[in-house]
C-alpha positions, -999 to 999 in steps of 0.1 A, spaced: 689 -661 -528 682 -632 -552 650 -617 -562 634 -624 -596 629 -595 -620 591 -594 -612 598 -593 -575 623 -565 -580 598 -546 -600 572 -551 -572 596 -539 -546 605 -509 -567 568 -499 -571 562 -504 -533 593 -483 -526 581 -455 -549 547 -455 -531 564 -455 -497 585 -425 -508 553 -407 -518 539 -415 -484 569 -401 -467 565 -369 -488 529 -367 -479 537 -371 -442 562 -343 -444 536 -322 -462 513 -325 -432 541 -310 -411 546 -282 -437 508 -274 -437 509 -274 -399 537 -248 -401 516 -226 -423 489 -223 -397 511 -223 -366 541 -201 -365 570 -219 -349 603 -208 -335 633 -220 -356 644 -243 -327 609 -259 -327 611 -264 -365 645 -281 -359 630 -305 -334 599 -312 -356 622 -321 -385 644 -343 -363 613 -361 -350 600 -366 -386 633 -379 -399 637 -403 -370 602 -416 -376 609 -418 -413 641 -437 -407 623 -462 -384 595 -466 -409 620 -471 -437 639 -497 -417 607 -516 -410 596 -513 -447 630 -527 -460 629 -555 -434 593 -565 -443 596 -562 -481 631 -573 -488 640 -594 -457 662 -566 -444 685 -564 -474 691 -528 -483 694 -522 -520 703 -490 -537 672 -491 -559 650 -491 -529 666 -460 -514 665 -443 -548 628 -451 -551 621 -436 -517 639 -404 -528 622 -403 -563 588 -409 -548 592 -382 -522 606 -357 -547 578 -365 -571 552 -359 -545 568 -326 -534 570 -314 -570 534 -322 -578 508 -325 -550 531 -310 -524 533 -276 -540 495 -276 -543 487 -285 -507 510 -259 -492 497 -232 -516 461 -242 -509 468 -241 -471 483 -206 -475 452 -194 -494 430 -209 -468 449 -192 -440 447 -159 -459 410 -164 -465 402 -171 -429 424 -144 -416 406 -120 -439 373 -131 -426 385 -127 -390 398 -92 -398 365 -82 -414 345 -95 -384 368 -77 -360 365 -45 -381 327 -48 -382 325 -54 -344 347 -25 -336 327 -2 -359 295 -13 -341 309 -5 -307 324 29 -315 302 58 -306 290 78 -336 296 115 -341 259 122 -335 257 105 -301 287 125 -288 269 158 -290 
């Protein structure tokens, strides 16, 4: 039994939102990488872990929403939703996290510089 047009539209919208959610989940991983430097092998395993979880979540989504019938428009909507998130909010979140890292690194450097200046003996106390 096929889906009506209204049901297909509903599934399409849910699939777009699911794609946005997948994009947001990957963005969490990207922001983590801004703050924590990772070896390339660790990045590989992080990506593999993400993609396995995304595949399982996608399988469960398709099973629940469309009784396990995989349709091309669902997969396309996953992709479009993820790309749309990455092209809009995704760029902003990573840029914002980089600025936050630079800000906090700058504050830490200034504190370290002030503390080291306080502990250095002055020229007057040497003589």
